C-alpha positions in Angstrom: -4.1 16.5 5.6 -6.3 19.4 4.6 -9.4 17.2 5.2 -8.2 16.3 8.7 -7.6 20.0 9.4 -11.1 20.9 8.3 -12.7 18.3 10.6 -10.5 19.3 13.5 -11.4 22.9 13.2 -15.1 22.1 13.0 -14.8 19.9 16.1 -12.9 22.6 17.9 -15.7 25.2 17.3 -18.3 22.6 18.5 -16.3 21.9 21.7 -15.8 25.6 22.6 -19.5 26.3 22.0 -21.1 23.5 24.0 -18.3 22.0 26.1 -16.1 24.9 27.2 -13.1 23.7 29.3 -13.8 26.3 32.0 -17.1 24.7 33.1 -15.9 21.3 34.4 -13.0 18.9 34.8 -14.7 16.5 32.4 -14.8 19.2 29.7 -11.1 19.9 30.4 -10.1 16.3 29.9 -12.3 16.1 26.7 -10.7 19.3 25.3 -7.2 18.0 26.2 -7.6 14.7 24.4 -9.2 16.3 21.4 -6.4 18.9 21.2 -3.8 16.1 21.2 -5.2 14.3 18.1 -4.0 16.8 15.5 -0.3 17.1 16.6 -0.2 13.3 17.1 -1.6 12.7 13.6 0.5 15.3 11.9 3.8 14.4 13.6 3.4 10.7 12.7 2.6 11.7 9.1 5.8 13.6 8.7 7.8 10.9 10.6 6.5 8.3 8.1 7.8 10.6 5.3 11.1 11.4 6.9 11.9 7.9 8.0 11.0 6.3 4.7 10.8 2.5 4.4 14.6 2.0 4.5 16.4 0.8 1.5 19.2 -1.6 0.5 22.5 0.2 -0.5 23.4 0.1 -4.1 25.3 -3.1 -4.9 24.2 -4.8 -1.7 25.3 -8.4 -1.2 24.5 -10.9 1.6 27.2 -11.6 4.2 27.8 -15.1 3.0 28.4 -15.7 -0.8 26.5 -19.0 -0.7 23.3 -17.1 0.2 23.3 -15.3 -3.1 21.7 -18.3 -4.9 18.6 -17.7 -2.8 18.1 -14.0 -3.5 16.8 -12.0 -6.5 19.2 -9.7 -8.3 18.1 -6.1 -9.0 19.6 -4.8 -12.2 18.6 -1.2 -11.5 20.3 -1.1 -8.0 23.1 -3.5 -9.3 22.8 -5.6 -6.2 20.8 -8.4 -4.5 17.4 -7.8 -2.9 17.4 -8.6 0.9 14.6 -10.9 2.0 11.2 -9.1 1.9 12.6 -6.2 -0.1 11.2 -5.1 -3.5 12.3 -2.5 -6.0 9.9 0.5 -6.3 10.0 2.2 -9.7 8.7 5.4 -8.2 11.2 5.6 -5.3 13.9 4.1 -7.6 15.3 1.9 -4.9 14.9 -1.5 -3.2 12.7 -0.8 -0.2 13.0 -3.0 2.9 9.9 -5.0 3.8 7.9 -3.1 1.2 4.2 -3.1 1.5 3.0 -0.5 -1.0 3.8 2.9 -2.4 1.6 5.5 -0.6 0.5 8.5 -2.7 -0.2 10.4 0.5 3.4 10.1 1.6 5.0 10.1 -1.8 7.0 7.3 -0.2 6.8 3.5 0.2 5.5 2.1 3.5 8.0 -0.5 4.7 10.3 -1.6 7.5 11.3 1.8 9.0 8.1 3.8 8.7 5.4 1.1 9.1 4.8 2.0 12.8 4.6 5.7 12.1 2.2 5.1 9.2 -0.1 3.0 11.5 0.0 5.7 14.2 -0.9 8.3 11.5 -3.9 6.2 10.3 -5.0 5.6 14.0 -4.9 9.3 14.8 -6.7 10.3 11.5 -9.6 7.8 12.1 -10.2 8.3 15.8 -9.5 12.1 15.8 -12.0 12.5 13.0 -14.5 10.3 14.8 -14.1 12.4 18.0 -14.6 15.6 16.1 -17.5 14.3 14.0 -19.5 13.2 17.1 -19.2 16.8 18.5 -20.0 18.4 15.2 -23.2 16.3 14.9 -24.2 17.4 18.4 -23.4 21.0 17.5 -25.5 20.8 14.3 -28.5 19.3 16.2 -28.3 22.0 18.9 -28.0 24.9 16.3 -30.8 23.6 14.0 -33.4 22.2 16.3 -32.8 23.8 19.7 -31.5 27.3 19.4 -29.4 29.2 16.7 -26.7 31.1 18.7 -24.1 31.6 16.0 -23.9 33.1 12.5 -25.7 30.9 10.0 -22.6 30.8 7.7 -20.4 29.6 10.5 -23.0 26.9 11.4 -23.2 25.8 7.8 -19.3 25.6 7.6 -19.2 23.4 10.7 -22.0 21.2 9.4 -20.1 20.7 6.1 -17.0 19.6 8.0 -19.1 16.7 9.4 -19.2 15.3 5.9 -15.5 15.4 5.6 -15.3 13.7 9.0 -17.6 10.8 8.1 -15.7 10.3 4.8 -12.4 10.2 6.7 -13.7 7.7 9.3 -15.0 5.4 6.6 -12.2 5.6 4.0 -9.2 5.8 6.3 -10.9 3.3 8.7 -11.0 0.7 6.0 -7.3 1.3 5.2 -6.5 1.2 9.0 -8.2 -2.2 9.3 -6.4 -3.7 6.3 -3.0 -2.4 7.6 -3.8 -3.9 11.0 -4.4 -7.3 9.4 -1.0 -6.9 7.7 0.7 -6.2 11.1 -1.0 -9.1 12.9 -0.2 -11.6 10.1 3.3 -10.1 9.4 2.4 -10.4 5.7 2.7 -7.3 3.5 0.3 -6.7 0.6 3.0 -7.8 -1.9 3.8 -10.9 0.2 0.1 -11.9 0.3 0.1 -11.9 -3.5 3.3 -14.0 -3.5 1.7 -16.5 -1.1 -1.5 -16.6 -3.3 0.6 -17.5 -6.3 2.6 -20.0 -4.2 -0.6 -21.9 -3.3 -1.6 -21.9 -6.9 1.8 -23.4 -7.8 1.5 -26.1 -5.2 -2.1 -27.0 -6.2 -2.0 -26.6 -10.0 1.7 -27.0 -11.1 2.8 -29.6 -8.5 -0.7 -31.0 -8.1 -0.5 -31.1 -4.3 -4.2 -30.5 -3.8 -5.3 -28.7 -0.6 -1.7 -28.0 0.5 -0.8 -24.4 1.4 2.5 -22.6 1.4 4.1 -22.4 4.8 4.6 -18.6 5.2 7.8 -18.2 7.2 7.3 -14.8 9.0 4.0 -15.4 10.8 5.1 -15.9 14.4 1.7 -15.4 16.0 -0.4 -12.2 16.4 1.4 -11.1 19.6 4.9 -11.5 18.3 4.0 -10.0 15.0 2.4 -7.0 16.7 5.4 -6.3 18.9 7.8 -6.8 16.0 6.3 -3.5 14.5 5.4 -1.5 17.7 7.9 -2.9 20.2 11.5 -2.0 21.1 14.2 -2.4 18.4 15.4 -6.0 18.1 18.8 -7.1 16.8 17.1 -10.0 15.0 14.9 -7.6 13.1 17.0 -5.0 11.2 15.3 -4.8 7.8 17.7 -7.2 6.2 17.1 -10.2 8.6 13.8 -11.3 10.1 13.1 -14.2 12.5 11.2 -17.2 10.8 9.3 -20.2 12.0 11.4 -23.1 13.2 10.4 -25.4 10.4 11.2 -22.8 7.7 14.3 -21.9 5.8 15.6 -18.3 6.3 15.1 -17.7 2.6 11.8 -19.6 2.1 9.9 -16.7 0.6 12.8 -15.6 -1.6 13.2 -19.1 -3.0 9.5 -19.2 -3.8 9.8 -15.9 -5.6 12.7 -17.3 -7.7 10.5 -20.3 -8.6 7.6 -18.1 -9.5 9.8 -15.9 -11.7 11.0 -18.9 -13.6 7.4 -20.1 -14.2 6.4 -16.6 -15.4 9.3 -16.5 -17.9 8.3 -19.9 -19.2 4.6 -18.8 -19.6 5.5 -15.4 -21.2 4.1 -14.9 -24.8 5.6 -12.8 -27.6 3.4 -10.1 -29.2 3.7 -7.4 -31.8 2.3 -3.9 -31.4 -0.2 -3.2 -34.2 -1.6 0.0 -32.8 0.2 2.7 -30.8 -0.8 3.5 -27.2 0.2 6.7 -25.4 0.5 5.3 -21.9 -2.2 7.7 -20.6 -4.9 6.7 -18.3 -8.5 6.3 -19.6 -7.7 6.7 -23.4 -11.2 7.5 -24.5 -10.2 8.8 -27.9 -7.9 6.0 -29.0 -9.5 3.1 -27.1 -13.0 4.2 -26.1 -14.4 0.7 -25.5 -11.9 -0.2 -22.8 -11.0 3.2 -21.4 -13.2 2.7 -18.2 -11.4 -0.6 -17.5 -7.9 1.1 -17.3 -5.9 -0.2 -14.3 -5.5 3.2 -12.8 -3.3 2.2 -9.8 -0.8 0.3 -12.0 1.9 1.4 -14.4 1.0 1.8 -18.0 3.4 1.2 -20.9 3.7 3.5 -23.9 4.1 1.5 -27.1 4.6 2.2 -30.8 3.6 0.2 -33.8 6.1 -2.5 -34.5 7.4 -2.8 -30.9 8.1 -6.3 -29.8 6.2 -7.0 -26.6 6.6 -9.8 -24.1 3.4 -10.4 -22.1 3.7 -12.1 -18.7 0.1 -11.7 -17.4 -3.2 -10.0 -18.1 -6.6 -8.9 -16.9 -9.8 -7.8 -18.6 -9.0 -5.9 -21.8 -5.3 -5.3 -20.7 -2.0 -7.2 -20.9 1.0 -6.6 -18.7 4.6 -7.0 -19.9 7.7 -5.3 -21.3 8.8 -4.1 -24.7 11.9 -4.8 -26.9 13.5 -7.1 -24.3 13.8 -4.3 -21.7 12.5 -5.8 -18.4 13.0 -2.6 -16.4 10.3 -0.8 -18.3 7.0 -2.6 -17.7 3.3 -1.9 -17.6 -0.2 -2.5 -18.9 -1.2 -2.2 -22.5 -4.6 -2.6 -24.3 -5.1 -6.1 -25.6 -6.4 -4.7 -28.9 -3.1 -2.9 -29.5 -1.3 -6.2 -29.7 -1.2 -9.2 -32.0 0.2 -12.6 -30.9 3.3 -13.7 -32.7 2.4 -17.3 -31.8 -0.6 -18.9 -30.1 -0.6 -18.1 -26.3 0.5 -21.1 -24.3 -2.2 -20.6 -21.7 -4.9 -18.1 -21.0 -3.4 -14.9 -19.5 
């Protein structure tokens, strides 16, 4: 938010200097729209925080008992997870239609705040673009035509253009990815589930070239208005409309199948070297420190801990220790020793 404020102030100085509202109606309109960007962006930022993603009450159960067989059970929340809901260990709750945990919001982005988050990104990108264009024009006029202001002020405004360009590029990429999520009605977590579902169909069931029928993609227009349109009784965070040829719990059933496969493929390990759980452990693990999965949870382990590994990436294993599935994270591969030969490459 500080970066957005710096860019906005730089753009405001540029506007007042070369496009004063008193000179023409066009300048007044330009000033009005520019002045709206900041309150629009800031208000939606705080709305996304205050609304939150929405969460399932502790001990939640579906309306019909026979539906429980299709849903995952959350031991932490002591209840079933609604369709499209996932437990966030940072928020400590099952978030509805969870996409990701946003470090800017200190909240998850999900069902209730997805629209506000999108408006915030839109305002940040196009507000910064509007301001940066005026700052560049200001810089050109001051440096190459005529210096009319204090050099220190001109330098400060010019520096703000760097913040503006960085905001447009970085937040613009995030806006584009989030727009794809809206148009496909597939969150980041769900895209990963679908990717594993396609692998299960092609490799485990040997149904080559067959793809998982994702149930919530109703077409770009319907998907868009499901997020930005008026509230719909069919979409309440616990229930979502699906394709006609799909079961109401198609995705939840697929998750249960994937969970079963993961448990079957898990491999027992023993910790032979302690790991503090800190990011980039250059002193204890210098060779792999730069490959630390910085955006993922890391697990502190002690020598002798019994580790169950469920997956892995370069130099790191992911799993849980001493049978406690609620505490999970990545650990260095060199800190572990297999109790038995791995069943498959992790």
